C-alpha positions as CSV (number, residue, x, y, z in Angstrom):
1,M,-8.9,0.1,-26.2
2,E,-8.5,-3.4,-28.1
3,Q,-8.9,-1.3,-31.5
4,A,-6.4,1.2,-30.7
5,A,-3.9,-1.1,-29.2
6,S,-4.3,-3.1,-32.2
7,K,-3.3,-0.4,-34.7
8,A,0.0,1.4,-32.7
9,N,1.2,-1.6,-31.1
10,P,2.2,0.3,-27.6
11,C,3.5,-1.1,-24.7
12,F,2.0,1.2,-22.1
13,F,-1.1,3.0,-21.5
14,M,-1.4,6.3,-19.3
15,L,-5.2,7.1,-18.5
16,D,-6.9,9.0,-16.0
17,A,-8.6,8.0,-12.7
18,G,-12.0,7.7,-14.3
19,Y,-10.4,4.5,-16.6
20,D,-9.8,2.2,-12.9
21,Q,-11.9,-0.3,-13.8
22,S,-11.1,-4.1,-13.9
23,K,-12.8,-4.5,-17.4
24,V,-10.0,-1.8,-18.8
25,Y,-7.0,-3.4,-16.9
26,E,-8.4,-7.1,-18.5
27,A,-8.9,-5.4,-21.9
28,L,-5.0,-3.9,-21.6
29,R,-3.8,-7.3,-20.4
30,N,-5.3,-9.1,-23.4
31,V,-3.2,-7.3,-25.8
32,K,-0.1,-7.4,-23.8
33,A,0.0,-3.6,-22.6
34,Q,0.6,-2.1,-19.4
35,A,-2.2,0.3,-17.9
36,I,-0.6,3.4,-15.9
37,I,-3.6,4.3,-14.1
38,P,-3.9,6.1,-10.6
39,L,-6.3,4.6,-8.5
40,N,-9.6,6.1,-8.2
41,L,-10.1,6.4,-4.4
42,R,-13.8,7.6,-4.4
43,R,-15.3,4.4,-3.4
44,E,-12.7,3.9,-1.0
45,Q,-13.7,2.4,2.4
46,E,-12.2,3.6,5.8
47,P,-9.6,1.1,7.1
48,P,-10.4,-1.2,10.0
49,A,-8.9,0.5,13.3
50,G,-5.2,0.3,13.8
51,I,-4.6,0.1,10.2
52,M,-3.3,2.9,7.7
53,A,-5.5,3.8,4.3
54,N,-2.5,2.1,2.2
55,G,-2.7,-0.9,4.4
56,T,0.2,-0.7,6.7
57,P,-0.5,-0.7,10.7
58,C,-0.1,2.0,12.7
59,C,1.2,2.5,16.2
60,S,-1.3,3.3,19.4
61,M,0.2,7.1,18.8
62,G,-1.1,7.0,15.3
63,Y,2.3,6.7,13.5
64,A,2.6,4.4,10.4
65,M,4.6,1.1,11.4
66,T,8.1,0.6,10.1
67,Y,7.8,-2.8,7.2
68,W,10.6,-4.6,8.7
69,G,11.2,-8.2,6.0
70,A,9.0,-10.8,6.0
71,D,8.5,-14.2,8.2
72,G,7.7,-16.5,4.9
73,D,4.6,-15.0,3.2
74,I,3.5,-12.8,5.9
75,L,4.9,-8.9,6.1
76,K,6.4,-7.7,9.5
77,F,6.2,-4.2,11.0
78,R,8.1,-2.3,13.8
79,C,7.6,0.3,16.2
80,T,8.8,3.7,14.2
81,H,10.2,4.9,17.5
82,A,12.4,1.5,17.6
83,T,13.5,2.0,14.3
84,G,14.4,5.3,14.8
85,K,11.7,6.9,12.3
86,V,10.1,8.9,14.6
87,D,10.7,10.4,17.8
88,C,7.8,9.3,19.9
89,P,6.6,11.4,22.9
90,L,6.2,8.1,24.8
91,S,8.9,6.0,23.7
92,M,8.4,2.4,23.1
93,A,6.8,2.5,26.8
94,A,2.9,2.8,25.4
95,C,3.6,-0.1,23.0
96,S,5.6,-2.6,24.3
97,S,8.0,-3.2,27.5
98,S,10.6,-4.8,25.0
99,N,13.7,-3.2,24.0
100,Y,13.2,-4.0,20.6
101,G,9.2,-2.3,20.2
102,M,6.3,-3.7,19.3
103,V,6.3,-6.1,16.3
104,V,2.9,-6.7,14.5
105,K,2.8,-9.6,11.6
């Protein structure tokens, strides 16, 4: 990587998922280049219950919750039915008794 970067001095490297390794990212960072590499999900583990594969919490009906800002450094997610993104068959009754809907931080 470093030899290729030193000759042409490119700013970006587009590589396939086989190069999704920390040593590749470090080598490109050392030559001040940006890596554009799709994630290699081969070793991905099953997310914990209530969390989608991308890290977004899901409601009791299995819908991904809507990002609703942050409280300081903590992300806030809200019921998708309450935000109007999904027409949940159980409304908000299954998740929360509040008319604001369930909130997860």
